[in-house]
N, C-alpha and C positions, 0 to 999 in steps of 0.2 A: 813976434806973434806966432803962436803955435796952435795948430788946429788938428784934431783927430776926428775923422769922419768915418762912421760905420755904415756898412751896407750889407744886404743879404738876409735880413730878417723877413719874417712872413708867417703865414698860417700853414701848418702842415699836420697831417694825420699821424697818430702814434705809429711808431715804426719807421717813419720817414726820415729824410735827411735835409739838412741845410748847411750852407757854408757862409760864415760871416767873414767880412773883410774890414780892415781898419787901416786907412791910409793917413799917415802923418805928413804935415807940411808946415813950413815956417822956418824959424831961425835955428832950430835944433837939428844938427846934422845926424845924430844917432842917439838912441836911448839904451840905457843899460838893461832895463827890463821892460817888456811889453806883455800885456795880458788882457784877460777878459774877466769881468765881474758881472753878476746878474742880481736883479732885485725884483722879487714878486710883490704884488700889493700886500701891504700889511706885514712884510718881512724885511729883515735887514739885508743890506747888500753883502754878498758873499763872493769870495774868489772862486772862479771856475778853473782857470788855468793861467799859467804864467811861463814865460820863456826869457832867458837871459840872452845877451848878445852872443855869448859863446855856445848857446844851444841847450843849456840846462833847463829842464822842464819840471814843473809841479802841476798836478791835477787834484781837484777836489775828489774825494772818494766816490761821490755820487756819479761822477762822469767817467771814471777810469774804465778803459776798454771800449768806450763809445765815442768820446770826443778826442780830436787830435789838434794840437796847436802847432803852428809853424810861423816862421817869419822870414821875410826877405830883407836882409839888412841894407842892400843896395837901394831898395825902394822905400825903406822905413814903413813897411807894411806888415801887419800881423793878421793871421787867418785862424779861424776856428772851424774845423770840419766836425759837424755834429751828426752822428748816425744813431740809429735805433732810438729816436727821440721818444720821450715819455711825457705825459701830461704835466708831471711835476717839473719839467724843464721850462715850462711857460714862465716868462719873465721878460723884463727889459734888460738887454745885454749891453754893457758899457765897455768900451775899449779904454785901456789905461796904459800910460807910459810913464816911466820914471827915469830920472837922471840922478846919478850919485846917491843911490838909496841908502848907503851906509854912512853918510856924512851929514853934518848939520846944514849943508847946502843942497840937500835933496829937494827936488821939485817933482810934483805929481801933476799929470795932465790927464784930462778926461774927455771922451767923446760925448755926444749928446744922447746916445742910446739908440738901440734899434729893438723893436718889439719882436719877440718870438712867441708864437702861440701854437701849442700842440693840442689837438683835439683828441678825445678818446673814441 
């Protein structure tokens, strides 16, 4: 059994900051890729940022320069530091973790989501 539990969401004014955390527990010792997705009402889920076990990082263009993703491999935890938040960042943020993403045995795990609301 694998669980991903997010924390750190909340309501913040535009220009403010939040830090999201996602702690993984269960039978998986480590994940090849961990990242964050978000989904606003009426919109499709989109990738925000992802980081590999070796530290390679991809960001969505909309958050480059404002968000920073990091992970602690020893703790199986991924973080998302969000600065200079904008109202358009408002969404439910989901933690994601993948094993063997380039094979037919790939598995995809999701957290339950944490709400981030940015007021204007």
